[in-house]
Kinemage of the C-alpha trace (Angstrom):
@kinemage 1
@onewidth
@group {chain A} dominant
@subgroup {mainchain}
@vectorlist {calphas} color= white
{ca met a 1} P -2.945 -13.011 -19.858
{ca asp a 2} L -1.439 -10.014 -18.081
{ca val a 3} L -3.301 -7.601 -15.820
{ca gln a 4} L -3.932 -4.992 -18.503
{ca val a 5} L -5.478 -7.506 -20.915
{ca trp a 6} L -7.730 -8.902 -18.185
{ca thr a 7} L -8.719 -5.363 -17.194
{ca phe a 8} L -9.554 -4.340 -20.764
{ca leu a 9} L -11.556 -7.550 -21.183
{ca leu a 10} L -13.563 -7.330 -17.944
{ca val a 11} L -14.092 -3.566 -18.061
{ca gly a 12} L -15.073 -3.845 -21.740
{ca ile a 13} L -17.622 -6.582 -20.968
{ca thr a 14} L -19.156 -4.634 -18.073
{ca phe a 15} L -19.330 -1.380 -20.061
{ca thr a 16} L -21.028 -3.258 -22.916
{ca ile a 17} L -23.601 -4.549 -20.413
{ca tyr a 18} L -24.271 -1.033 -19.096
{ca ile a 19} L -24.685 0.428 -22.579
{ca gly a 20} L -26.879 -2.475 -23.674
{ca ile a 21} L -29.157 -2.009 -20.672
{ca ala a 22} L -29.362 1.739 -21.357
{ca ile a 23} L -30.469 1.111 -24.940
{ca trp a 24} L -32.976 -1.571 -23.871
{ca ser a 25} L -34.485 0.561 -21.085
{ca arg a 26} L -34.331 4.036 -22.623
{ca ala a 27} L -36.858 6.446 -21.185
{ca gly a 28} L -39.788 7.521 -23.331
{ca ser a 29} L -41.583 9.716 -20.771
{ca thr a 30} L -40.704 12.032 -17.901
{ca lys a 31} L -42.051 9.503 -15.383
{ca glu a 32} L -39.691 6.860 -16.762
{ca phe a 33} L -36.835 9.379 -16.798
{ca tyr a 34} L -37.425 10.581 -13.226
{ca val a 35} L -38.679 7.469 -11.348
{ca ala a 36} L -38.420 4.536 -13.815
{ca gly a 37} L -42.201 4.572 -14.265
{ca ser a 38} L -42.605 3.520 -10.587
{ca gly a 39} L -42.622 -0.083 -11.768
{ca val a 40} L -39.423 -1.546 -10.287
{ca ser a 41} L -39.702 -4.623 -8.021
{ca pro a 42} L -38.544 -4.307 -4.359
{ca leu a 43} L -35.704 -6.813 -4.901
{ca ala a 44} L -34.364 -5.044 -7.991
{ca asn a 45} L -34.764 -1.669 -6.308
{ca gly a 46} L -32.923 -2.972 -3.251
{ca met a 47} L -29.965 -3.919 -5.454
{ca ala a 48} L -30.103 -0.617 -7.328
{ca thr a 49} L -30.298 1.320 -4.045
{ca ala a 50} L -27.307 -0.594 -2.679
{ca ala a 51} L -25.301 0.210 -5.820
{ca asp a 52} L -26.409 3.845 -5.654
{ca trp a 53} L -25.440 3.954 -2.008
{ca met a 54} L -22.129 2.067 -2.228
{ca ser a 55} L -20.116 4.590 -4.146
{ca ala a 56} L -16.416 4.808 -4.904
{ca ala a 57} L -16.071 5.979 -1.306
{ca ser a 58} L -17.483 2.675 -0.036
{ca phe a 59} L -15.747 0.407 -2.533
{ca ile a 60} L -12.403 2.126 -3.075
{ca ser a 61} L -11.808 4.558 -0.273
{ca met a 62} L -13.472 3.397 2.947
{ca ala a 63} L -11.252 0.323 3.386
{ca gly a 64} L -8.272 2.497 2.455
{ca leu a 65} L -9.195 4.980 5.158
{ca ile a 66} L -9.569 2.245 7.775
{ca ser a 67} L -6.244 0.743 6.639
{ca phe a 68} L -4.431 3.982 7.425
{ca met a 69} L -6.564 5.320 10.268
{ca gly a 70} L -7.269 2.022 12.022
{ca tyr a 71} L -9.805 2.425 14.791
{ca asp a 72} L -10.467 6.059 13.859
{ca gly a 73} L -11.618 5.005 10.387
{ca ala a 74} L -14.526 3.138 11.947
{ca val a 75} L -16.472 6.410 12.104
{ca tyr a 76} L -17.139 6.080 8.368
{ca leu a 77} L -18.323 2.520 8.814
{ca met a 78} L -20.660 3.410 11.690
{ca gly a 79} L -21.940 6.626 10.172
{ca trp a 80} L -22.772 5.308 6.714
{ca thr a 81} L -24.315 2.061 7.991
{ca gly a 82} L -26.356 3.742 10.703
{ca gly a 83} L -27.388 6.478 8.305
{ca tyr a 84} L -29.002 4.061 5.920
{ca val a 85} L -31.018 2.511 8.771
{ca leu a 86} L -32.129 6.005 9.774
{ca leu a 87} L -33.175 6.770 6.207
{ca ala a 88} L -35.030 3.481 5.731
{ca leu a 89} L -36.992 3.683 8.981
{ca leu a 90} L -37.482 7.384 9.631
{ca leu a 91} L -37.832 9.067 6.241
{ca ala a 92} L -38.329 6.839 3.202
{ca pro a 93} L -41.870 5.531 3.900
{ca tyr a 94} L -43.217 8.985 4.770
{ca leu a 95} L -41.667 10.699 1.757
{ca arg a 96} L -42.942 7.911 -0.479
{ca lys a 97} L -46.437 8.349 0.884
{ca phe a 98} L -46.288 12.101 0.353
{ca gly a 99} L -45.852 11.279 -3.334
{ca lys a 100} L -43.175 13.759 -4.412
{ca phe a 101} L -40.213 12.149 -6.108
{ca thr a 102} L -37.542 14.790 -5.509
{ca val a 103} L -36.470 16.442 -2.274
{ca pro a 104} L -36.991 19.983 -3.701
{ca asp a 105} L -40.475 18.893 -4.832
{ca phe a 106} L -41.316 17.698 -1.317
{ca ile a 107} L -39.930 20.850 0.282
{ca gly a 108} L -41.632 23.118 -2.277
{ca asp a 109} L -45.060 21.545 -1.697
{ca arg a 110} L -44.730 20.884 2.033
{ca tyr a 111} L -43.614 24.471 2.632
{ca tyr a 112} L -46.017 25.882 0.001
{ca ser a 113} L -43.317 28.106 -1.442
{ca asn a 114} L -41.279 28.373 -4.624
{ca ile a 115} L -38.608 30.168 -2.616
{ca ala a 116} L -38.274 27.045 -0.430
{ca arg a 117} L -38.192 24.935 -3.590
{ca thr a 118} L -35.431 27.076 -5.104
{ca val a 119} L -33.325 26.966 -1.928
{ca ala a 120} L -33.731 23.172 -1.929
{ca val a 121} L -32.660 23.013 -5.595
{ca val a 122} L -29.502 24.998 -4.825
{ca cys a 123} L -28.757 22.757 -1.829
{ca ala a 124} L -29.337 19.602 -3.923
{ca ile a 125} L -26.957 20.815 -6.606
{ca ile a 126} L -24.220 21.774 -4.092
{ca val a 127} L -24.515 18.429 -2.262
{ca ser a 128} L -24.620 16.390 -5.465
{ca phe a 129} L -21.655 18.126 -7.100
{ca thr a 130} L -19.556 17.708 -3.937
{ca tyr a 131} L -20.468 14.028 -3.826
{ca val a 132} L -20.000 13.354 -7.531
{ca ala a 133} L -16.499 14.859 -7.451
{ca gly a 134} L -15.446 11.913 -5.307
{ca gln a 135} L -16.956 9.427 -7.744
{ca met a 136} L -15.201 10.907 -10.752
{ca arg a 137} L -11.935 10.976 -8.814
{ca gly a 138} L -12.430 7.255 -8.113
{ca val a 139} L -12.968 6.551 -11.813
{ca gly a 140} L -9.781 8.437 -12.647
{ca val a 141} L -7.753 6.492 -10.055
{ca val a 142} L -8.911 3.134 -11.469
{ca phe a 143} L -8.190 4.075 -15.079
{ca ala a 144} L -4.832 5.636 -14.186
{ca arg a 145} L -3.479 2.330 -12.941
{ca phe a 146} L -5.215 -0.366 -14.933
{ca leu a 147} L -5.584 1.226 -18.349
{ca glu a 148} L -2.298 3.120 -18.027
{ca val a 149} L -3.757 6.528 -18.781
{ca ser a 150} L -3.641 9.740 -16.758
{ca val a 151} L -6.162 10.338 -13.982
{ca asp a 152} L -7.632 13.183 -16.082
{ca thr a 153} L -8.106 10.914 -19.107
{ca gly a 154} L -9.759 8.341 -16.867
{ca val a 155} L -12.254 10.961 -15.699
{ca tyr a 156} L -13.089 11.858 -19.311
{ca ile a 157} L -13.766 8.205 -20.182
{ca gly a 158} L -16.006 7.846 -17.120
{ca met a 159} L -17.883 11.019 -18.072
{ca ala a 160} L -18.629 9.633 -21.547
{ca ile a 161} L -19.991 6.327 -20.216
{ca val a 162} L -22.165 7.897 -17.516
{ca leu a 163} L -23.461 10.524 -19.905
{ca phe a 164} L -24.574 7.871 -22.364
{ca tyr a 165} L -26.736 5.767 -20.093
{ca ala a 166} L -27.912 8.596 -17.799
{ca val a 167} L -29.043 10.840 -20.669
{ca leu a 168} L -30.570 8.034 -22.719
{ca gly a 169} L -32.222 5.960 -20.019
{ca gly a 170} L -32.837 8.378 -17.163
{ca met a 171} L -33.851 6.675 -13.918
{ca lys a 172} L -35.190 3.661 -15.805
{ca gly a 173} L -31.850 3.031 -17.504
{ca ile a 174} L -29.902 3.886 -14.351
{ca thr a 175} L -31.969 1.522 -12.177
{ca tyr a 176} L -31.403 -1.585 -14.257
{ca thr a 177} L -27.790 -0.623 -14.911
{ca gln a 178} L -27.302 -0.322 -11.152
{ca val a 179} L -28.683 -3.826 -10.616
{ca ala a 180} L -25.933 -5.125 -12.905
{ca gln a 181} L -23.378 -2.840 -11.241
{ca tyr a 182} L -24.255 -4.144 -7.778
{ca cys a 183} L -23.695 -7.737 -8.874
{ca ile a 184} L -20.334 -6.790 -10.395
{ca leu a 185} L -19.079 -4.623 -7.535
{ca ile a 186} L -20.020 -7.039 -4.742
{ca phe a 187} L -18.459 -9.985 -6.584
{ca ala a 188} L -15.321 -7.930 -7.236
{ca phe a 189} L -15.108 -6.870 -3.576
{ca met a 190} L -15.689 -10.318 -2.075
{ca val a 191} L -13.515 -12.531 -4.288
{ca pro a 192} L -10.174 -10.996 -3.201
{ca ala a 193} L -11.428 -10.960 0.404
{ca phe a 194} L -12.035 -14.722 0.285
{ca phe a 195} L -8.658 -15.389 -1.327
{ca ile a 196} L -6.636 -13.222 1.074
{ca ser a 197} L -8.503 -14.424 4.170
{ca ile a 198} L -7.584 -18.015 3.289
{ca gln a 199} L -4.042 -16.954 2.441
{ca leu a 200} L -3.418 -15.183 5.763
{ca thr a 201} L -5.623 -16.990 8.292
{ca gly a 202} L -6.830 -20.180 6.622
{ca asn a 203} L -10.442 -19.058 7.111
{ca pro a 204} L -12.463 -18.474 3.907
{ca ile a 205} L -14.875 -16.051 5.623
{ca pro a 206} L -13.196 -12.614 5.792
{ca gln a 207} L -15.285 -11.426 8.726
{ca leu a 208} L -13.982 -14.375 10.775
{ca gly a 209} L -10.478 -14.126 9.351
{ca phe a 210} L -10.397 -10.507 10.582
{ca gly a 211} L -10.452 -11.794 14.175
{ca gly a 212} L -8.482 -14.940 13.424
{ca ala a 213} L -4.879 -16.039 13.840
{ca leu a 214} L -2.088 -16.073 11.269
{ca ser a 215} L -0.019 -19.150 10.445
{ca asp a 216} L 2.436 -18.389 13.268
{ca gly a 217} L -0.383 -18.331 15.831
{ca thr a 218} L -0.388 -14.544 16.255
{ca tyr a 219} L -3.776 -12.898 15.929
{ca leu a 220} L -4.047 -10.649 12.883
{ca leu a 221} L -4.900 -7.510 14.862
{ca asp a 222} L -2.125 -8.175 17.391
{ca lys a 223} L 0.301 -8.513 14.490
{ca leu a 224} L -0.866 -5.173 13.074
{ca asp a 225} L -0.538 -3.451 16.429
{ca asn a 226} L 3.011 -4.783 16.789
{ca leu a 227} L 3.972 -3.696 13.261
{ca his a 228} L 2.594 -0.207 13.925
{ca ala a 229} L 4.470 0.016 17.225
{ca glu a 230} L 7.749 -1.022 15.565
{ca leu a 231} L 7.373 1.607 12.833
{ca gly a 232} L 6.181 4.411 15.086
{ca phe a 233} L 2.561 4.535 13.921
{ca ala a 234} L -0.352 4.778 16.341
{ca glu a 235} L -1.763 1.399 17.371
{ca tyr a 236} L -4.141 0.074 14.724
{ca thr a 237} L -6.795 -0.852 17.297
{ca ser a 238} L -6.620 2.391 19.296
{ca gly a 239} L -8.043 5.766 18.354
{ca ser a 240} L -6.483 9.199 18.374
{ca lys a 241} L -9.525 11.307 17.489
{ca ser a 242} L -11.295 13.170 20.256
{ca met a 243} L -14.594 11.710 21.412
{ca ile a 244} L -16.489 14.823 20.300
{ca asp a 245} L -15.054 14.606 16.775
{ca val a 246} L -15.861 10.888 16.509
{ca phe a 247} L -19.424 11.622 17.623
{ca ala a 248} L -19.739 14.613 15.279
{ca ile a 249} L -18.455 12.783 12.189
{ca thr a 250} L -20.593 9.696 12.861
{ca leu a 251} L -23.758 11.734 13.387
{ca ala a 252} L -23.034 13.975 10.376
{ca leu a 253} L -22.646 10.913 8.162
{ca met a 254} L -25.827 9.355 9.576
{ca val a 255} L -28.123 12.341 9.163
{ca gly a 256} L -26.380 13.326 5.937
{ca thr a 257} L -27.322 9.927 4.554
{ca ala a 258} L -30.934 10.578 5.436
{ca gly a 259} L -30.790 13.818 3.464
{ca leu a 260} L -29.076 12.560 0.316
{ca pro a 261} L -31.421 13.294 -2.593
{ca his a 262} L -30.074 10.586 -4.935
{ca val a 263} L -30.858 7.844 -2.386
{ca ile a 264} L -34.270 9.213 -1.387
{ca val a 265} L -35.501 9.269 -4.994
{ca arg a 266} L -34.912 5.507 -5.250
{ca phe a 267} L -37.940 4.879 -3.027
{ca phe a 268} L -40.215 6.386 -5.680
{ca thr a 269} L -39.287 3.834 -8.321
{ca val a 270} L -41.465 1.126 -6.709
{ca pro a 271} L -45.277 0.955 -7.029
{ca arg a 272} L -46.327 1.226 -3.348
{ca val a 273} L -45.247 2.414 0.095
{ca lys a 274} L -45.055 -1.213 1.211
{ca asp a 275} L -42.635 -1.908 -1.625
{ca ala a 276} L -40.506 1.062 -0.539
{ca arg a 277} L -40.127 -0.527 2.896
{ca leu a 278} L -39.324 -3.920 1.390
{ca ser a 279} L -36.725 -2.465 -0.970
{ca ala a 280} L -35.139 -0.633 1.989
{ca gly a 281} L -34.809 -3.966 3.800
{ca trp a 282} L -33.278 -5.665 0.770
{ca ala a 283} L -30.875 -2.779 0.270
{ca leu a 284} L -29.720 -3.015 3.885
{ca ile a 285} L -28.894 -6.711 3.421
{ca phe a 286} L -26.998 -6.031 0.194
{ca ile a 287} L -25.103 -3.120 1.763
{ca ala a 288} L -24.201 -5.149 4.863
{ca ile a 289} L -22.323 -7.705 2.747
{ca leu a 290} L -19.760 -5.078 1.733
{ca tyr a 291} L -19.717 -3.077 4.944
{ca thr a 292} L -19.041 -6.063 7.202
{ca thr a 293} L -16.216 -7.138 4.893
{ca ala a 294} L -14.485 -3.736 4.635
{ca pro a 295} L -12.705 -3.875 8.048
{ca ala a 296} L -11.240 -7.265 7.133
{ca ile a 297} L -10.050 -5.995 3.736
{ca ser a 298} L -8.459 -3.029 5.522
{ca ala a 299} L -6.519 -5.179 7.964
{ca phe a 300} L -5.416 -7.632 5.270
{ca ala a 301} L -4.211 -4.831 2.991
{ca arg a 302} L -2.372 -2.996 5.767
{ca thr a 303} L -0.592 -6.134 6.954
{ca asn a 304} L 0.493 -7.131 3.455
{ca leu a 305} L 1.576 -3.579 2.597
{ca ile a 306} L 3.854 -3.160 5.619
{ca thr a 307} L 5.411 -6.607 5.387
{ca thr a 308} L 5.990 -6.160 1.637
{ca val a 309} L 7.693 -2.748 1.492
{ca ser a 310} L 9.048 -1.779 4.922
{ca glu a 311} L 12.882 -1.860 5.067
{ca arg a 312} L 12.999 -3.302 1.563
{ca pro a 313} L 15.718 -2.144 -0.872
{ca tyr a 314} L 14.134 0.173 -3.424
{ca ser a 315} L 15.949 -1.693 -6.204
{ca asp a 316} L 14.106 -4.848 -5.174
{ca val a 317} L 10.533 -3.521 -4.912
{ca pro a 318} L 7.779 -5.849 -6.227
{ca glu a 319} L 6.096 -5.228 -9.570
{ca trp a 320} L 2.889 -3.905 -8.014
{ca phe a 321} L 4.873 -1.098 -6.343
{ca ser a 322} L 6.418 0.022 -9.639
{ca asn a 323} L 3.056 -0.142 -11.395
{ca trp a 324} L 1.384 2.170 -8.883
{ca glu a 325} L 4.430 4.407 -8.613
{ca ser a 326} L 4.086 5.180 -12.315
{ca thr a 327} L 0.623 6.652 -11.629
{ca gly a 328} L 2.026 9.103 -9.065
{ca leu a 329} L -0.197 7.607 -6.341
{ca ile a 330} L 2.851 6.132 -4.587
{ca thr a 331} L 6.009 8.220 -4.172
{ca phe a 332} L 9.367 7.277 -2.633
{ca asn a 333} L 11.944 9.827 -1.498
{ca asp a 334} L 15.201 8.320 -0.218
{ca lys a 335} L 15.885 10.898 2.494
{ca asn a 336} L 18.792 9.100 4.165
{ca gly a 337} L 20.334 7.765 0.941
{ca asp a 338} L 20.564 4.145 2.103
{ca gly a 339} L 18.520 2.790 -0.807
{ca lys a 340} L 15.951 1.218 1.546
{ca ile a 341} L 12.318 2.182 1.977
{ca gln a 342} L 11.803 3.735 5.399
{ca tyr a 343} L 8.045 3.573 5.994
{ca val a 344} L 7.623 5.035 9.487
{ca gly a 345} L 5.233 7.117 11.536
{ca asp a 346} L 7.657 10.021 11.909
{ca lys a 347} L 6.791 12.385 9.056
{ca glu a 348} L 10.291 13.857 9.009
{ca lys a 349} L 11.876 10.438 8.459
{ca asn a 350} L 9.151 8.746 6.433
{ca glu a 351} L 10.184 8.143 2.805
{ca leu a 352} L 7.000 6.615 1.407
{ca val a 353} L 3.755 8.425 0.581
{ca ile a 354} L 0.785 6.267 -0.421
{ca asp a 355} L -2.570 7.547 -1.678
{ca gln a 356} L -5.213 5.963 0.545
{ca asp a 357} L -7.529 5.421 -2.406
{ca ile a 358} L -5.317 2.720 -3.922
{ca met a 359} L -5.459 0.179 -1.095
{ca val a 360} L -8.461 -1.858 -2.248
{ca leu a 361} L -7.353 -1.703 -5.877
{ca ala a 362} L -3.742 -2.662 -5.114
{ca asn a 363} L -4.670 -5.301 -2.526
{ca pro a 364} L -4.916 -8.255 -4.975
{ca glu a 365} L -1.585 -7.329 -6.556
{ca ile a 366} L 0.136 -7.006 -3.173
{ca ala a 367} L -1.216 -10.444 -2.194
{ca lys a 368} L -0.080 -11.899 -5.558
{ca leu a 369} L -3.565 -13.033 -6.563
{ca pro a 370} L -4.269 -14.153 -10.156
{ca asn a 371} L -4.351 -11.418 -12.805
{ca trp a 372} L -8.059 -11.964 -13.491
{ca val a 373} L -8.834 -11.024 -9.854
{ca val a 374} L -6.900 -7.770 -10.270
{ca gly a 375} L -8.894 -6.948 -13.421
{ca leu a 376} L -12.127 -7.888 -11.668
{ca val a 377} L -11.433 -5.416 -8.837
{ca ala a 378} L -10.843 -2.675 -11.410
{ca ala a 379} L -14.228 -3.428 -13.012
{ca gly a 380} L -15.851 -3.433 -9.549
{ca gly a 381} L -14.339 -0.076 -8.620
{ca leu a 382} L -15.649 1.445 -11.828
{ca ala a 383} L -19.092 -0.073 -11.232
{ca ala a 384} L -19.238 1.475 -7.747
{ca ala a 385} L -18.143 4.919 -8.915
{ca leu a 386} L -20.308 5.026 -12.038
{ca ser a 387} L -23.472 3.744 -10.332
{ca thr a 388} L -23.458 6.539 -7.752
{ca ala a 389} L -22.315 9.168 -10.242
{ca ala a 390} L -25.283 8.346 -12.468
{ca gly a 391} L -27.745 8.700 -9.593
{ca leu a 392} L -26.257 12.036 -8.553
{ca leu a 393} L -26.258 13.388 -12.090
{ca leu a 394} L -29.913 12.469 -12.436
{ca val a 395} L -30.698 14.427 -9.259
{ca ile a 396} L -28.990 17.485 -10.736
{ca ser a 397} L -30.736 17.180 -14.115
{ca thr a 398} L -34.098 16.619 -12.379
{ca ala a 399} L -33.572 19.671 -10.178
{ca ile a 400} L -33.018 21.755 -13.320
{ca ser a 401} L -35.767 20.336 -15.538
{ca his a 402} L -38.521 19.516 -13.037
{ca asp a 403} L -38.012 21.727 -10.006
{ca leu a 404} L -36.810 24.851 -11.810
{ca ile a 405} L -38.150 24.743 -15.390
{ca lys a 406} L -41.428 22.832 -14.936
{ca lys a 407} L -42.417 23.990 -11.468
{ca gln a 408} L -41.337 27.626 -11.662
{ca ile a 409} L -40.116 29.066 -14.963
{ca arg a 410} L -42.358 27.338 -17.550
{ca pro a 411} L -45.260 25.510 -15.884
{ca asp a 412} L -46.912 24.975 -19.309
{ca ile a 413} L -43.900 23.160 -20.811
{ca ser a 414} L -44.756 19.945 -22.660
{ca glu a 415} L -43.581 16.556 -21.432
{ca arg a 416} L -41.281 16.314 -24.445
{ca gly a 417} L -39.805 19.735 -23.664
{ca glu a 418} L -39.282 18.795 -20.031
{ca leu a 419} L -37.507 15.599 -21.113
{ca val a 420} L -35.222 17.640 -23.388
{ca trp a 421} L -34.343 19.934 -20.487
{ca ala a 422} L -33.686 16.919 -18.262
{ca arg a 423} L -31.144 15.631 -20.776
{ca ile a 424} L -29.576 19.082 -21.201
{ca gly a 425} L -29.285 19.252 -17.416
{ca ala a 426} L -27.539 15.863 -17.385
{ca val a 427} L -25.001 17.070 -19.971
{ca ile a 428} L -24.265 20.206 -17.915
{ca ala a 429} L -24.002 18.139 -14.751
{ca val a 430} L -21.568 15.643 -16.295
{ca thr a 431} L -19.365 18.465 -17.573
{ca val a 432} L -19.144 20.192 -14.187
{ca ala a 433} L -18.715 16.846 -12.407
{ca gly a 434} L -15.781 16.065 -14.670
{ca tyr a 435} L -14.088 19.308 -13.688
{ca phe a 436} L -14.473 18.532 -9.984
{ca gly a 437} L -13.300 14.979 -10.606
{ca ile a 438} L -10.065 16.341 -12.060
{ca asn a 439} L -9.717 19.002 -9.335
{ca pro a 440} L -11.226 17.405 -6.197
{ca pro a 441} L -10.773 18.953 -2.732
{ca gly a 442} L -9.243 15.782 -1.218
{ca phe a 443} L -9.220 12.031 -1.502
{ca val a 444} L -12.459 10.246 -2.366
{ca ala a 445} L -13.922 9.423 1.039
{ca ala a 446} L -13.088 12.829 2.532
{ca thr a 447} L -14.713 14.606 -0.395
{ca val a 448} L -17.795 12.419 -0.045
{ca ala a 449} L -17.886 12.981 3.724
{ca leu a 450} L -18.141 16.724 3.080
{ca ala a 451} L -21.180 16.091 0.855
{ca phe a 452} L -22.824 14.265 3.748
{ca gly a 453} L -22.074 17.225 6.003
{ca leu a 454} L -23.737 19.575 3.516
{ca ala a 455} L -26.787 17.289 3.272
{ca ala a 456} L -27.004 17.081 7.071
{ca ala a 457} L -26.771 20.865 7.381
{ca ser a 458} L -29.438 21.598 4.774
{ca phe a 459} L -31.966 18.858 4.030
{ca phe a 460} L -32.270 16.696 7.116
{ca pro a 461} L -33.908 19.259 9.464
{ca ala a 462} L -36.252 20.489 6.707
{ca ile a 463} L -37.386 16.944 5.907
{ca ile a 464} L -37.722 15.780 9.531
{ca leu a 465} L -39.617 18.892 10.611
{ca gly a 466} L -41.719 18.717 7.450
{ca ile a 467} L -42.860 15.221 8.420
{ca phe a 468} L -43.130 15.421 12.201
{ca asp a 469} L -43.935 19.072 12.942
{ca ala a 470} L -47.189 20.216 11.341
{ca arg a 471} L -46.560 23.710 12.751
{ca met a 472} L -43.300 24.144 10.772
{ca asn a 473} L -43.815 26.865 8.161
{ca lys a 474} L -41.973 28.079 5.073
{ca glu a 475} L -40.202 30.938 6.846
{ca gly a 476} L -38.597 28.623 9.378
{ca ala a 477} L -37.612 25.969 6.845
{ca val a 478} L -36.050 28.413 4.379
{ca ala a 479} L -34.128 30.280 7.088
{ca gly a 480} L -32.851 27.016 8.557
{ca met a 481} L -31.661 25.622 5.217
{ca val a 482} L -29.904 28.841 4.216
{ca val a 483} L -28.159 29.294 7.568
{ca gly a 484} L -27.285 25.585 7.881
{ca ile a 485} L -25.704 25.045 4.473
{ca thr a 486} L -23.977 28.452 4.530
{ca thr a 487} L -22.403 27.699 7.901
{ca met a 488} L -21.221 24.263 6.751
{ca phe a 489} L -19.956 25.545 3.403
{ca leu a 490} L -17.926 28.388 4.948
{ca tyr a 491} L -16.390 26.112 7.578
{ca met a 492} L -15.515 23.556 4.892
{ca ala a 493} L -14.082 26.222 2.581
{ca his a 494} L -11.943 27.689 5.362
{ca phe a 495} L -10.536 24.453 6.812
{ca lys a 496} L -10.312 22.449 3.575
{ca leu a 497} L -9.501 25.051 0.935
{ca gly a 498} L -7.913 27.838 2.989
{ca trp a 499} L -10.453 30.530 2.142
{ca phe a 500} L -10.155 33.759 4.138
{ca thr a 501} L -6.533 33.118 5.201
{ca gly a 502} L -4.889 31.849 1.994
{ca thr a 503} L -3.611 28.694 3.719
{ca val a 504} L -5.379 25.681 5.218
{ca pro a 505} L -5.417 26.180 9.023
{ca pro a 506} L -4.099 23.366 11.291
{ca ser a 507} L -6.463 21.029 13.129
{ca ser a 508} L -5.646 22.822 16.380
{ca glu a 509} L -7.839 25.697 15.153
{ca trp a 510} L -10.951 23.547 14.535
{ca trp a 511} L -13.947 24.913 16.385
{ca leu a 512} L -14.513 22.767 19.513
{ca gly a 513} L -12.032 20.304 18.010
{ca ile a 514} L -14.527 19.232 15.330
{ca ser a 515} L -13.149 18.426 11.865
{ca pro a 516} L -14.779 19.701 8.637
{ca glu a 517} L -16.103 16.157 8.038
{ca gly a 518} L -17.956 16.313 11.355
{ca phe a 519} L -19.052 19.943 11.328
{ca gly a 520} L -22.258 18.992 9.512
{ca thr a 521} L -23.566 17.949 12.937
{ca val a 522} L -23.060 21.459 14.332
{ca ala a 523} L -24.542 23.079 11.228
{ca met a 524} L -27.523 20.712 11.419
{ca leu a 525} L -28.208 21.689 15.048
{ca ile a 526} L -27.979 25.363 14.059
{ca asn a 527} L -30.483 24.647 11.267
{ca phe a 528} L -32.907 23.019 13.742
{ca val a 529} L -32.656 25.927 16.192
{ca val a 530} L -33.096 28.578 13.474
{ca ser a 531} L -35.975 26.697 11.786
{ca phe a 532} L -37.874 26.106 15.001
{ca gly a 533} L -37.254 29.587 16.365
{ca ile a 534} L -38.154 31.522 13.196
{ca ser a 535} L -41.260 29.409 12.545
{ca arg a 536} L -42.793 30.470 15.863
{ca phe a 537} L -42.676 34.152 14.863
{ca tyr a 538} L -44.783 33.557 11.721
{ca pro a 539} L -48.258 32.129 11.086
{ca ala a 540} L -48.788 28.370 10.994
{ca pro a 541} L -49.015 26.666 7.561
{ca pro a 542} L -52.395 26.546 5.790
{ca asp a 543} L -54.857 23.949 7.107
{ca asp a 544} L -54.560 21.712 4.037
{ca val a 545} L -50.764 21.507 4.441
{ca gln a 546} L -51.133 20.627 8.114
{ca glu a 547} L -53.683 17.942 7.245
{ca ile a 548} L -51.343 16.376 4.670
{ca thr a 549} L -48.503 16.458 7.202
{ca glu a 550} L -50.654 14.663 9.766
{ca met a 551} L -51.950 12.194 7.199
{ca ile a 552} L -48.561 10.930 5.955
{ca arg a 553} L -47.619 9.792 9.459
{ca tyr a 554} L -50.563 7.397 9.773
{ca pro a 555} L -50.853 4.000 8.071
{ca arg a 556} L -54.398 4.452 6.730
{ca gly a 557} L -54.264 4.404 2.971
{ca ala a 558} L -50.558 3.674 3.003
{ca gly a 559} L -50.906 0.864 0.471
{ca lys a 560} L -50.742 3.433 -2.302
{ca ala a 561} L -48.860 6.649 -2.559
{ca leu a 562} L -50.834 9.811 -3.019
{ca asp a 563} L -50.930 10.785 -6.644
{ca his a 564} L -51.135 14.539 -6.664
């Protein structure tokens, strides 16, 4: 069977599984819709958290970034891995013990203010929409190549699937769908890695093949460095980013992770605080499988790409090249008219432009793996994008139905009415997400990195200070969140979208040499300073709030979450 038949077959099977799970686990109450009834086992929640966490950026785009950026791309690997550890150890158990299943709910109660709750809702929606744009873009890229439709059409198909199981099943449906999606995405990511590692280095373990030697005795990374030097690219194993930008991006990704509302809510789907810790441990193991393999995939893909297309006559390009060229994600412009592909580091002479998001998806085709492996990777990419998109859309619908409607506008609303609003919110969220998926502000991982910067600038200080500083009051928290996310948003809009000047400024104009992806660190520090400073000019929180803040940091009674 050809690639398209295998793709239709495998994607069709996986979509049938997702829809079947959604029907089987449809939510009948708001608790099931919001937190899956708090009855998920730590192992299943660990898988679901890993799927929620490993988005299209992790599956599709991270290895692509490392392939093109080399050493510099490691900031994404370090930031996202370290961020999950930070979340699991520093925040998740305390938030779970506090007993509020959304970040705006925690902030609203901890800072005894509906204004704080509303600011948190706005921040959650901005962060989630920025993040979900990357997921929908990933869905469109997969469909564009493997189902031979436009990227826009691919986004519409993804919207329909996510809408079905998110609206019907809520968190209960999403959780069990994500368990299936984790199994599919990790299998789809690892199988090509095993094949290509054996093919290039003779070692079946990609992590070892990454540091191993090729058939001619040359080490893989030495070979890549030599290829880059010959073509005028920067050395694969050396970095060009400034130390301050590397630090800023890594820290922004780490603390942004700890502030992502769609990941935090996962720790409320288990019965106890102990289970939240266990599920965090399981999730870290499941995440590590992909994250330790990504650098190897990157090096394999880069090596195969260069050796396959560089200096090759355009009339003799392999089939995979033509297939991706038809999507518009690879473009060739014969500048010197010699009919050969000049893929070089000099932008003036370079004739080949490759979208970074295709590297993982094209990797099996470049390596001439069996067609079923190519179809499997397509199904895995869709699983990664859809699993995270569903979690983000639920955060948006919950913010509308629970934190706005129930908590502020109509406190007397019935459970049935709240559930209706949750589903209406999901429909609105999917529609807006689709628009941003069709018109994203960059490739997948960069778009997602901006979402982490926004989360770092807004939520992280408010959550950390809410847990560890009993003196932090509503005035400080609200001021910090507003200033932090506004600063990050304006910087991002200026240097990514060209607001204020009409054109996107060059990197030489970055403040302190820090890229938009790393500016979340600066905005976060501004948030901390503003929050702490403003809070000291206003009265301390009420005694009962201070007591709760002190209580959640101690293990007494931690076997069960507070139910209030």
